[in-house]
Structures are given as structure tokens and as C-alpha cells.
C-alpha positions as CSV (number, residue, x, y, z in Angstrom):
1,M,118.5,93.7,113.5
2,S,119.1,90.5,111.7
3,P,118.3,87.2,113.4
4,Q,120.9,84.5,114.3
5,P,120.9,81.9,111.8
6,R,120.3,78.2,112.6
7,T,123.4,76.7,112.0
8,S,122.7,73.6,114.5
9,F,121.6,70.2,112.6
10,D,117.6,69.9,112.7
11,W,116.5,66.9,111.0
12,S,112.9,68.5,110.7
13,L,114.7,71.6,108.8
14,Y,116.9,69.2,106.5
15,A,114.5,66.0,105.9
16,D,112.6,67.1,102.4
17,A,115.8,68.6,101.3
18,T,117.8,65.5,101.8
19,L,114.8,63.3,100.2
20,A,114.3,65.5,97.4
21,G,118.3,65.3,96.6
22,L,118.3,61.6,97.1
23,S,115.2,61.0,94.7
24,V,117.4,61.2,92.0
25,L,119.1,58.3,92.6
26,I,115.9,56.1,91.9
27,P,116.8,53.9,88.9
28,I,113.4,54.5,87.2
29,P,113.0,57.5,84.6
30,L,110.7,60.0,85.4
31,V,109.8,58.3,88.7
32,D,113.0,59.9,90.2
33,T,111.7,63.3,88.9
34,V,108.0,62.7,90.5
35,F,109.7,62.0,94.1
36,E,112.1,64.9,93.8
37,T,109.3,67.1,92.9
38,F,107.0,65.9,95.7
39,F,109.5,66.3,98.4
40,R,111.0,69.9,96.9
41,R,107.7,71.3,97.0
42,R,106.9,70.2,100.5
43,M,110.0,71.5,101.9
44,P,108.6,75.1,102.5
45,T,105.6,74.1,104.7
46,A,107.8,71.6,106.5
47,I,110.3,74.1,107.3
48,A,107.4,76.5,108.4
49,R,106.1,74.0,110.6
50,S,109.2,73.6,112.4
51,R,109.3,77.0,113.6
52,G,105.4,76.7,114.4
53,R,104.3,78.3,111.5
54,V,101.9,77.8,108.5
55,L,102.5,79.4,105.0
56,P,99.6,80.7,103.2
57,A,99.0,79.3,99.6
58,G,100.2,82.4,97.8
59,I,103.5,82.7,99.8
60,Q,104.4,79.1,98.8
61,A,103.8,80.2,95.2
62,E,106.2,82.7,95.3
63,L,108.8,80.2,96.8
64,R,108.3,77.8,93.9
65,P,111.1,78.0,90.9
66,T,109.6,79.7,87.7
67,S,109.6,77.7,84.8
68,G,109.3,80.6,82.1
69,N,106.4,81.0,79.7
70,V,103.9,78.2,80.4
71,F,102.5,78.3,76.8
72,R,106.0,77.8,75.1
73,A,106.4,75.1,77.9
74,C,103.4,73.3,76.9
75,L,104.2,73.2,73.2
76,M,107.8,72.0,74.1
77,L,106.7,69.3,76.6
78,P,106.7,66.2,73.8
79,L,110.5,67.0,73.1
80,T,111.4,68.1,76.4
81,L,110.0,64.6,77.7
82,T,111.8,62.6,75.1
83,I,114.7,64.5,75.6
84,G,114.6,64.2,79.4
85,L,114.1,60.3,79.2
86,V,117.3,59.8,76.8
87,Q,119.1,61.7,79.3
88,R,117.7,60.0,82.3
89,L,118.2,56.4,80.6
90,S,121.9,57.3,79.7
91,R,122.5,58.3,83.5
92,K,120.8,55.3,84.7
93,L,123.5,53.4,82.6
94,L,126.2,55.4,83.4
95,Y,125.5,55.5,87.0
96,F,128.6,57.5,88.2
97,L,126.7,60.6,86.4
98,T,123.8,60.0,88.6
99,I,125.9,60.0,91.5
100,K,127.3,63.5,90.6
101,E,123.9,64.7,89.6
102,A,122.3,63.6,93.2
103,S,125.3,64.9,95.1
104,D,125.2,68.3,93.5
105,K,121.0,68.6,94.0
106,L,121.6,67.1,97.6
107,S,123.9,70.3,98.5
108,Q,121.4,72.4,96.6
109,Y,118.4,71.4,98.5
110,W,120.4,71.7,101.9
111,H,121.2,75.3,101.0
112,R,117.6,76.1,100.2
113,A,116.4,74.7,103.3
114,F,118.7,76.7,105.4
115,L,118.1,80.1,103.6
116,L,114.0,79.1,103.7
117,D,114.3,78.5,107.4
118,Y,116.4,82.0,107.7
119,M,113.9,83.7,105.6
120,L,111.4,82.7,108.0
121,A,113.4,84.0,111.1
122,S,113.8,87.1,109.2
123,G,110.2,87.9,109.0
124,H,110.5,87.9,105.1
125,L,107.9,85.5,104.3
126,E,104.9,87.4,105.7
127,T,103.6,88.7,102.5
128,E,103.8,87.7,99.1
129,A,105.7,91.0,98.2
130,S,108.3,90.3,100.9
131,A,108.4,86.5,99.7
132,R,108.9,87.3,96.4
133,T,112.0,89.7,97.2
134,A,113.4,86.9,99.5
135,A,112.8,84.2,96.8
136,Q,114.9,86.4,94.5
137,A,117.4,87.0,96.7
138,M,117.8,83.3,97.6
139,E,118.3,82.6,93.7
140,Q,120.8,85.4,93.5
141,V,122.7,83.8,96.4
142,L,122.5,79.9,95.3
143,S,124.0,81.2,91.8
144,T,127.2,82.4,92.9
145,T,128.0,80.5,95.9
146,S,131.1,78.4,96.3
147,S,130.3,75.7,98.9
148,P,132.1,73.1,101.0
149,L,128.6,71.2,101.5
150,P,129.3,69.1,98.2
151,Q,131.6,66.9,99.9
152,L,129.4,65.8,102.6
153,A,126.6,65.4,99.9
154,R,129.1,63.2,97.9
155,Q,129.6,60.8,101.2
156,V,125.7,60.8,101.9
157,V,125.0,59.6,98.5
158,G,127.9,57.0,98.4
159,H,126.5,55.2,101.5
160,T,122.9,55.3,100.1
161,R,121.6,52.1,99.0
162,H,117.8,51.0,98.0
163,I,116.6,54.5,97.8
164,W,113.2,53.4,96.1
165,Q,111.9,51.8,98.9
166,T,113.2,54.6,101.4
167,V,111.5,57.2,99.7
168,R,108.2,55.5,99.1
169,S,108.4,54.9,103.0
170,A,109.2,58.6,103.8
171,R,106.3,59.8,101.5
172,R,103.9,57.6,103.9
173,G,106.0,59.0,107.1
174,R,107.9,56.2,107.8
175,E,111.7,56.3,108.2
176,D,113.8,53.1,107.4
177,D,117.6,52.3,108.5
178,V,118.9,54.4,105.3
179,I,117.3,57.4,106.5
180,E,118.6,56.9,110.1
181,E,122.2,56.5,109.0
182,T,121.7,59.5,106.6
183,R,120.4,61.4,109.6
184,A,123.6,60.1,111.6
185,Q,126.1,61.0,109.0
186,M,124.8,64.7,108.7
187,E,124.5,65.3,112.5
188,Q,128.3,64.1,112.6
189,R,129.4,66.5,110.3
190,W,127.0,69.4,110.6
191,G,128.9,71.7,113.1
192,D,131.9,71.8,110.5
193,F,130.0,74.3,108.5
194,A,128.3,76.6,111.3
195,G,130.8,79.4,109.9
196,Y,129.8,78.9,106.3
197,F,126.2,78.9,107.1
198,E,126.4,82.4,109.0
199,A,128.3,83.6,106.0
200,L,125.6,82.3,103.9
201,A,123.0,84.3,105.8
202,A,125.0,87.3,105.6
203,R,125.1,87.3,101.8
204,Y,121.5,86.7,101.6
205,E,120.7,89.7,103.9
206,H,122.9,91.9,101.6
207,H,121.1,90.8,98.5
208,Y,117.5,91.0,100.0
209,R,118.1,94.6,101.3
210,E,119.7,95.6,97.6
211,L,116.4,94.5,96.0
212,Q,114.3,96.2,98.8
213,A,116.0,99.2,97.9
214,Q,115.3,99.1,94.0
215,P,112.3,101.0,92.7
216,Q,109.1,99.0,92.4
217,M,107.8,98.5,88.9
218,I,104.2,99.4,88.5
219,G,101.7,97.9,86.5
């Protein structure tokens, strides 16, 4: 029997997801990526801690997005950094593009946080094999999801100021007025999405069961 998804607002569940999304607003190219990556990688352990759990390193590794062939990525790194830097500089000059990117990523990270919590509650992160299947199911759901969350994400991003100081403080375990306002804004609206989150959990369960039923590759 599937567990009841945790649809009520819990800041401990969404804190790192929110900070990862808002890090896109840091007006310093590459520094924004460093902070986004830090909070994104911390999400699974923080969410597990909210349920009194500890995730082994192997399971954490299964939950990280794959980046393809490592050797090829290393060869392409100089070009990737150059293009990425130009894009980042352009986005900082055209701030409205940064707002759009931050809103999209914030919504995406909220989805990931919810699904990671549901995966824990479902017992899908008990082994590396089940975690691998769960991660694949999550990616399938996220790639085909039409969500109402971007509207709230745009409101949150639009009210966020001085994010550089905020994320620096958050990384050190301190919260400022920006975080308090963001948390209050999310809590006020989160109940509107309870039905959507229940449907999202059901879609994830469907994909997970389908993947489980597929023959396992050997070797």
C-alpha cells in the first residue's frame, strides 16, 4: 500500500530546494552555480534527516543527476565554461531572463524535494538498486509534468532581494529576513497545491512500478 504523501508545508523539507533555486539570482557568474550545486547536493540528506533517516553514500550517489560520459565532459570543459560564462554574463545584463530561469529552477527543486520525501516514505531508498529505479521514475515524472508551482515560484523570486548575503548566511546555518519572508510566502500558499502533489505522487508510483516490472539488464 502506498504511503500518504506529505503535502502540508514543512520548511525543513523545502529549505535547500528553495535556496538552490534562488541561488540562480546571485549576480556573480559561476558563483551562482557553486551555491546552487551546494544546496542541490544537500537536499537528499536534509530531507532524510527530517524523517529521522541517514542516507548511505551509495544511495546519495544514485540520486545525483548523471552528466553523461565523464571523459568527454572533461575534454569539453574549457569550451563549456567559456560558453557558460558568456551566457551567465548575458543573463545578468538581461535580468528578466535570470528571473525566468530562477523561477523555473525553483519550481523544479520543489518538485524534487517533494518526490525525494515520498521516495523515502515509500521505502524506495533502502538499497542502491531501488534508489536507482526511484531516481529514474522521478526523472520520468519531472520531464512530463505540467505544474501550477511556477506561478508561486515567480512570486517568490519577484520578492527576493540581496540574495548573495542570504545564501551565504544560509550556508552557515543562519536565516535572515529574506528567508523568513520567503518561508511565510510559501506557507501561505502551499495548501493550494495539496491535490496536485497527491496526483504527482500517484504518477511517480505508476512510473516506479513500471520500471520495477521491466527485465533487469545483466552485466
